[in-house]
C-alpha positions in Angstrom: 0.0 0.0 0.0 2.8 2.4 0.8 4.4 1.8 -2.6 1.1 2.6 -4.4 0.7 5.7 -2.2 4.2 7.1 -2.9 4.0 6.4 -6.6 0.5 7.9 -6.9 1.5 11.0 -4.9 4.5 11.6 -7.1 2.4 11.2 -10.2 -0.2 13.6 -8.6 2.5 16.2 -8.1 3.5 15.9 -11.7 6.8 14.1 -11.1 6.2 11.5 -13.8 9.9 10.5 -14.0 10.2 10.0 -10.2 6.9 8.2 -10.2 8.2 5.8 -12.9 11.4 5.2 -11.0 9.6 4.5 -7.8 7.2 2.1 -9.6 10.2 0.1 -10.9 12.0 0.0 -7.6 8.9 -0.9 -5.6 7.9 -3.4 -8.2 11.2 -5.2 -8.0 11.0 -5.3 -4.2 7.4 -6.7 -4.3 8.4 -9.4 -6.8 11.4 -10.3 -4.8 9.2 -10.7 -1.7 6.8 -13.1 -3.4 9.7 -15.1 -4.8 11.3 -15.5 -1.4 8.0 -16.4 0.2 7.4 -19.1 -2.5 10.8 -20.7 -1.9 10.3 -20.5 1.9 7.0 -22.4 1.6 8.6 -24.9 -0.8 11.5 -25.5 1.6 9.2 -25.8 4.6 7.1 -28.5 2.9 10.2 -30.5 2.1 11.5 -30.2 5.7 8.1 -31.3 7.2 7.9 -34.3 4.9 11.5 -35.4 6.0 10.6 -35.1 9.6 7.5 -37.2 9.2 9.5 -39.9 7.5 12.0 -40.0 10.4 9.2 -40.4 12.9 7.6 -43.3 11.1 10.9 -45.3 11.2 
């Protein structure tokens, strides 16, 4: 929400170049966040499965 607010406010002020730069920077950060969350969930599922296998033996 903050990224949208900052980008929108810069665009409202007529700073289209700064608005575009902030959109690119915030966009990369948001994409990076979702990629890391995906890999964390994937890694957690693998670890839980390994722990279950150890308990069964």
